[in-house]
C-alpha positions as CSV (number, residue, x, y, z in Angstrom):
1,X,-21.0,27.4,38.5
2,X,-20.2,23.9,37.1
3,X,-19.7,23.4,33.4
4,X,-22.1,21.3,31.4
5,X,-20.5,18.1,30.0
6,X,-19.5,18.8,26.3
7,X,-20.0,22.5,26.6
8,X,-17.1,25.0,26.4
9,X,-16.5,27.5,29.2
10,X,-15.9,30.0,26.5
11,X,-18.3,29.2,23.6
12,X,-17.2,32.2,21.6
13,X,-13.6,31.2,21.8
14,X,-10.7,33.3,20.5
15,X,-11.9,35.5,17.6
16,X,-10.7,34.3,14.1
17,X,-7.5,36.1,13.2
18,X,-6.8,37.2,16.8
19,X,-3.1,37.1,17.6
20,X,-1.1,36.3,20.7
21,X,0.0,39.4,22.6
22,X,3.6,38.3,22.8
23,X,3.7,37.9,19.0
24,X,2.3,41.4,18.5
25,X,4.9,42.9,20.9
26,X,7.8,41.0,19.3
27,X,6.7,42.1,15.8
28,X,6.5,45.7,17.0
29,X,10.0,45.6,18.5
30,X,11.5,44.0,15.3
31,X,9.5,46.1,12.8
32,X,12.3,48.6,12.1
33,X,15.2,46.2,12.7
34,X,14.4,43.4,10.2
35,X,17.0,44.6,7.6
36,X,19.7,45.1,10.2
37,X,19.1,41.7,11.8
38,X,19.1,40.0,8.4
39,X,22.4,41.8,7.5
40,X,23.9,40.7,10.9
41,X,22.9,37.0,10.3
42,X,24.5,37.1,6.8
43,X,27.7,38.6,8.2
44,X,27.9,36.0,10.9
45,X,27.2,33.2,8.4
46,X,30.0,34.6,6.2
47,X,32.3,34.6,9.2
48,X,31.8,30.9,9.8
49,X,28.9,30.8,12.3
50,X,27.3,27.5,11.4
51,X,24.0,28.3,13.1
52,X,23.7,31.6,11.2
53,X,24.7,29.8,8.0
54,X,22.1,27.1,8.5
55,X,19.4,29.8,9.2
56,X,20.4,31.8,6.1
57,X,20.5,28.7,3.8
58,X,17.1,27.5,5.2
59,X,15.6,30.8,4.0
60,X,17.4,30.9,0.7
61,X,16.9,27.2,-0.3
62,X,14.5,25.5,2.1
63,X,14.6,21.7,2.2
64,X,12.5,20.3,-0.5
65,X,9.7,18.0,0.6
66,X,8.5,17.2,-2.8
67,X,11.0,16.9,-5.6
68,X,10.5,15.9,-9.1
69,X,12.0,12.5,-9.8
70,X,13.2,11.1,-13.0
71,X,11.9,7.5,-13.3
72,X,10.6,5.8,-16.3
73,X,7.5,4.0,-15.2
74,X,6.5,1.3,-17.7
75,X,3.2,2.0,-19.5
76,X,0.2,0.7,-17.6
77,X,-2.5,-1.1,-19.5
78,X,-3.0,-4.4,-17.7
79,X,-2.4,-6.1,-14.3
80,X,0.7,-7.7,-15.8
81,X,2.0,-4.1,-16.6
82,X,1.3,-3.1,-13.0
83,X,3.4,-6.1,-11.8
84,X,6.3,-5.1,-14.0
85,X,6.0,-1.5,-12.8
86,X,6.2,-2.6,-9.2
87,X,9.2,-4.8,-10.1
88,X,10.9,-1.8,-11.7
89,X,10.2,0.4,-8.7
90,X,11.6,-2.2,-6.4
91,X,14.7,-2.5,-8.5
92,X,15.2,1.3,-8.5
93,X,15.1,1.4,-4.7
94,X,17.6,-1.5,-4.5
95,X,19.9,0.4,-6.9
96,X,19.6,3.6,-4.9
97,X,17.9,5.5,-7.7
98,X,14.7,6.0,-5.7
99,X,14.2,6.6,-2.0
100,X,11.8,4.3,-0.2
101,X,9.4,7.3,0.2
102,X,9.5,8.0,-3.5
103,X,8.9,4.4,-4.2
104,X,5.9,4.5,-1.9
105,X,4.4,7.4,-3.8
106,X,4.9,5.6,-7.1
107,X,3.4,2.4,-5.6
108,X,0.3,4.4,-4.7
109,X,0.0,5.4,-8.4
110,X,0.3,1.8,-9.5
111,X,-2.1,0.6,-6.8
112,X,-4.6,3.2,-7.9
113,X,-4.3,2.0,-11.5
114,X,-4.8,-1.6,-10.3
115,X,-7.9,-0.7,-8.3
116,X,-9.4,1.2,-11.2
117,X,-8.6,-1.7,-13.6
118,X,-10.3,-4.1,-11.2
119,X,-13.4,-1.9,-11.0
120,X,-13.6,-1.6,-14.7
121,X,-13.3,-5.3,-15.3
122,X,-16.0,-5.9,-12.6
123,X,-18.3,-3.4,-14.3
124,X,-17.8,-5.1,-17.7
125,X,-18.5,-8.5,-16.3
126,X,-21.6,-7.3,-14.5
127,X,-22.9,-5.7,-17.7
128,X,-22.3,-8.9,-19.6
129,X,-24.2,-11.0,-17.0
130,X,-27.1,-8.6,-17.0
131,X,-27.3,-8.8,-20.8
132,X,-27.2,-12.6,-20.7
133,X,-29.9,-12.7,-18.0
134,X,-32.1,-10.4,-20.0
135,X,-31.6,-12.5,-23.2
136,X,-32.4,-15.8,-21.4
137,X,-35.5,-14.2,-19.8
138,X,-36.7,-13.0,-23.2
139,X,-36.1,-16.5,-24.7
140,X,-38.0,-18.2,-21.9
141,X,-40.9,-15.8,-22.5
142,X,-40.8,-16.5,-26.2
143,X,-41.0,-20.3,-25.5
144,X,-44.0,-19.8,-23.4
145,X,-42.4,-20.4,-20.1
146,X,-43.1,-18.1,-17.2
147,X,-39.9,-16.6,-16.0
148,X,-41.4,-15.9,-12.5
149,X,-42.4,-19.6,-12.1
150,X,-38.8,-20.7,-12.7
151,X,-37.5,-18.2,-10.2
152,X,-40.1,-19.2,-7.5
153,X,-39.1,-22.9,-7.6
154,X,-35.4,-23.1,-8.4
155,X,-33.8,-26.5,-8.8
156,X,-32.1,-28.0,-5.8
157,X,-28.4,-27.6,-6.5
158,X,-27.5,-30.1,-3.9
159,X,-29.8,-32.9,-5.0
160,X,-27.9,-35.2,-7.3
161,X,-30.8,-37.6,-7.8
162,X,-29.8,-40.0,-5.0
163,X,-31.6,-38.2,-2.2
164,X,-35.3,-38.9,-1.4
């Protein structure tokens, strides 16, 4: 029986939470031995077995993927502040105070600030233009001019009076 394209041969799939049989067998065998195995690994690590030592240290103090960094980021209030913050981050990387990965994360913060600043400025400018347009429309109506007539026949921006 051929399978239909895009259809699984086992639509139900493995049940959620179902575990591999080998994992279940290994856990059953190790269930009563965990303490003895841990003690043996510690003893070997203390005796100088580097693999056992690494394994024990990885459990006691796993490598930190995210550490808190001490870096004084200049206050951000304008685009100029963002530029000075990026300069400070670059200088800290050059001095070895920050890793390139840490600098990248700080850059994302500054970049997010810059994007939000640009969106805010754009929103303010748009609101100002909308207010000015509404005011000019109301002034035209007060002067007796029909706003819609002006919009139907806009002046030719490229005609400087010398064209026929």
